[in-house]
ZAMARGU-4260 file (C-alpha; in steps of 0.2 Angstrom, whole numbers, plus 5000, padded with zeros to 4 digits):
<rodrens>
0) 4897/4986/4899 | 4912/4986/4887 | 4923/4973/4888 | 4938/4960/4878 | 4943/4943/4878
5) 4961/4953/4869 | 4974/4948/4883 | 4991/4954/4880 | 5007/4947/4887 | 5020/4962/4886
10) 5039/4963/4892 | 5044/4978/4903 | 5051/4985/4888 | 5036/4984/4878 | 5025/4994/4890
15) 5018/5009/4885 | 5020/5019/4903 | 5010/5034/4897 | 4995/5025/4892 | 4997/5014/4910
20) 4997/5028/4922 | 4983/5035/4912 | 4972/5019/4915 | 4978/5016/4935 | 4974/5037/4935
25) 4957/5033/4928 | 4952/5018/4938 | 4941/5017/4952 | 4952/5007/4961 | 4968/5016/4955
30) 4983/5015/4967 | 4997/5022/4968 | 5006/5005/4969 | 5001/5002/4954 | 5009/5019/4947
35) 5025/5016/4934 | 5037/5025/4944 | 5034/5014/4958 | 5033/4998/4950 | 5050/5005/4941
40) 5059/5006/4958 | 5051/4992/4968 | 5050/4981/4956 | 5064/4981/4944 | 5059/4973/4928
45) 5041/4971/4932 | 5030/4963/4915 | 5012/4966/4910 | 4994/4960/4906 | 4984/4972/4897
50) 4968/4972/4890 | 4965/4980/4871 | 4969/5001/4871 | 4975/4997/4891 | 4957/4996/4894
55) 4963/4986/4909 | 4980/4980/4917 | 4989/4971/4927 | 5006/4971/4935 | 5019/4958/4935
60) 5029/4956/4948 | 5042/4942/4940 | 5057/4935/4948 | 5068/4918/4942 | 5074/4905/4953
65) 5081/4890/4947 | 5076/4892/4930 | 5060/4893/4937 | 5046/4909/4934 | 5036/4916/4950
70) 5027/4929/4955 | 5030/4940/4971 | 5025/4953/4980 | 5036/4969/4981 | 5040/4976/4999
75) 5032/4992/5002 | 5018/4988/4990 | 5003/4981/4999 | 4991/4977/4985 | 4992/4977/4966
80) 4981/4965/4955 | 4970/4973/4939 | 4966/4990/4938 | 4952/4995/4924 | 4943/5009/4916
85) 4925/5014/4922 | 4914/5001/4911 | 4925/4990/4908 | 4923/4970/4908 | 4935/4961/4916
90) 4940/4942/4910 | 4945/4936/4926 | 4945/4920/4924 | 4956/4919/4907 | 4969/4931/4917
95) 4971/4918/4929 | 4971/4905/4915 | 4985/4914/4906 | 4993/4917/4922 | 4996/4900/4925
100) 5001/4896/4910 | 5017/4911/4912 | 5020/4905/4930 | 5021/4892/4940 | 5022/4899/4957
105) 5011/4914/4964 | 5011/4924/4978 | 5004/4941/4977 | 4990/4955/4984 | 4976/4959/4974
110) 4966/4977/4978 | 4949/4975/4984 | 4939/4975/4969 | 4947/4958/4966 | 4937/4947/4977
115) 4920/4941/4970 | 4928/4942/4953 | 4941/4929/4958 | 4931/4918/4970 | 4929/4898/4965
120) 4944/4899/4951 | 4958/4889/4953 | 4970/4896/4964 | 4971/4899/4986 | 4962/4916/4990
125) 4967/4925/5009 | 4956/4941/5015 | 4967/4952/5023 | 4963/4970/5030 | 4968/4989/5027
130) 4959/5003/5035 | 4954/5019/5026 | 4946/5034/5032 | 4938/5046/5022 | 4946/5064/5026
135) 4931/5074/5014 | 4921/5080/5030 | 4928/5093/5043 | 4938/5088/5056 | 4923/5090/5070
140) 4913/5079/5058 | 4926/5064/5057 | 4932/5066/5078 | 4913/5063/5082 | 4916/5046/5076
145) 4934/5041/5087 | 4929/5029/5099 | 4928/5033/5117 | 4946/5024/5122 | 4955/5035/5109
150) 4948/5051/5115 | 4950/5048/5134 | 4970/5044/5129 | 4971/5058/5115 | 4965/5070/5133
155) 4977/5062/5143 | 4991/5064/5129 | 4989/5085/5132 | 5000/5083/5144 | 5017/5078/5136
160) 5021/5094/5125 | 5020/5085/5111 | 5026/5096/5095 | 5020/5092/5078 | 5029/5098/5062
165) 5032/5093/5044 | 5049/5089/5039 | 5057/5087/5021 | 5068/5074/5028 | 5062/5057/5021
170) 5077/5049/5024 | 5078/5052/5042 | 5058/5045/5043 | 5067/5029/5032 | 5082/5027/5045
175) 5068/5029/5059 | 5058/5017/5053 | 5073/5006/5050 | 5081/5005/5067 | 5065/5002/5077
180) 5056/4988/5063 | 5069/4982/5054 | 5071/4967/5063 | 5051/4965/5059 | 5052/4964/5042
185) 5068/4953/5037 | 5064/4950/5021 | 5066/4968/5017 | 5083/4971/5013 | 5096/4985/5010
190) 5091/4988/4992 | 5074/4990/4994 | 5076/5002/5007 | 5087/5011/4994 | 5073/5008/4980
195) 5059/5016/4992 | 5070/5031/4997 | 5070/5033/4976 | 5053/5034/4975 | 5051/5047/4991
200) 5062/5057/4980 | 5050/5057/4965 | 5036/5060/4975 | 5048/5075/4984 | 5049/5083/4967
205) 5030/5080/4962 | 5024/5087/4980 | 5017/5070/4984 | 5027/5067/4998 | 5021/5071/5018
210) 5032/5069/5031 | 5026/5070/5047 | 5033/5069/5066 | 5031/5071/5084 | 5043/5079/5096
215) 5043/5085/5112 | 5047/5103/5117 | 5053/5108/5099 | 5067/5095/5103 | 5076/5086/5085
220) 5072/5069/5093 | 5056/5061/5084 | 5050/5048/5093 | 5033/5046/5081 | 5034/5048/5063
225) 5022/5044/5047 | 5031/5044/5029 | 5014/5046/5017 | 5014/5048/4999 | 4998/5056/4990
230) 4991/5052/4972 | 4979/5065/4974 | 4964/5054/4981 | 4974/5045/4995 | 4986/5047/5008
235) 4996/5032/5010 | 5002/5029/5028 | 5018/5019/5020 | 5029/5021/5036 | 5022/5027/5052
240) 5036/5021/5068 | 5035/5025/5085 | 5050/5025/5099 | 5049/5018/5116 | 5046/5034/5124
245) 5034/5037/5109 | 5024/5024/5117 | 5024/5030/5134 | 5017/5046/5129 | 5003/5039/5118
250) 5014/5049/5103 | 5007/5040/5088 | 4989/5044/5094 | 4995/5061/5094 | 5001/5060/5076
255) 4989/5051/5068 | 4974/5064/5076 | 4986/5079/5070 | 4987/5071/5052 | 4968/5071/5051
260) 4966/5087/5057 | 4977/5094/5043 | 4970/5086/5030 | 4952/5084/5034 | 4940/5091/5021
265) 4952/5092/5008 | 4943/5077/4999 | 4957/5063/5001 | 4958/5045/5009 | 4968/5042/5023
270) 4976/5024/5021 | 4981/5017/5036 | 4989/5002/5027 | 4982/4987/5036 | 4983/4978/5049
275) 4981/4960/5053 | 4989/4962/5070 | 4973/4965/5084 | 4981/4978/5092 | 4986/4988/5075
280) 4968/4985/5071 | 4961/4990/5085 | 4973/5007/5083 | 4966/5009/5066 | 4947/5007/5070
285) 4947/5018/5084 | 4948/5032/5073 | 4934/5025/5064 | 4941/5018/5049 | 4933/5008/5038
290) 4940/4993/5035 | 4944/4990/5014 | 4949/4972/5013 | 4962/4968/5000 | 4966/4949/4993
295) 4980/4937/4994 | 4981/4924/4979 | 4992/4911/4979 | 4994/4895/4968 | 5007/4881/4967
300) 5011/4873/4950 | 5029/4868/4952 | 5035/4853/4948 | 5039/4838/4960 | 5047/4841/4974
305) 5049/4858/4971 | 5030/4860/4976 | 5034/4850/4992 | 5046/4862/5000 | 5038/4878/4992
310) 5021/4874/5002
</rodrens>
């Protein structure tokens, strides 16, 4: 495999966004979160480590507080990490060493390919769930892998007169998510929702936005909704909301089943985005989704007493 120990630290203004996106797109593990348009909106002023000729790259989502630079995971950005061209040997050990020279504290999520590569290095590593469903086959083939409880619930849900429809009103879906789940994600601020809406605007202009909702009897009030982005390889389930009325009528099961039926056979992966919550985990598994673990990385090199307060 090709390899290089060249590690360049690039400040944001020095990054060639064209070369950056080419590497992300060409990486077997390329994810939409690492595209420059996504990072520009959700991680303002991000920097990077890159290999020679952008053979591999690592976005650095950094902030500064009390004169100390640190790495954090931006909202609505499930995982980042290292992305490399095919056949490139990534110098993980040297990269971690460089990170610890640049930053005193790090809490970030790295993608599925990073697990074995960073094992044994001087940092803490935790795993997290991410369920993915291959939509390459026909709907009938995919549905054969549905769990029995899901099949029963879908049959039972037919009596509720659910109506599945597309919408372009992504702002409405963001507002619905904030209304019902905003108190669960208190770390997400007003500015983060605004920045995410800019991502949706960009995706809409480039035909990469998928907004779907469930209403009853074709009314205007959604009882379940899903806001997804597409990069041509995956559909990312970034905001999935169910109201109290929707939970009573199995609306989210109907919604996800309808999305699967609509996009089956189109060669995409449906990325459910999580979850470690037992109920949500069981829900995604019921569709036959496979768990693609990602990794939470942490190190704390802060001086005392800051190190004690930020464990």
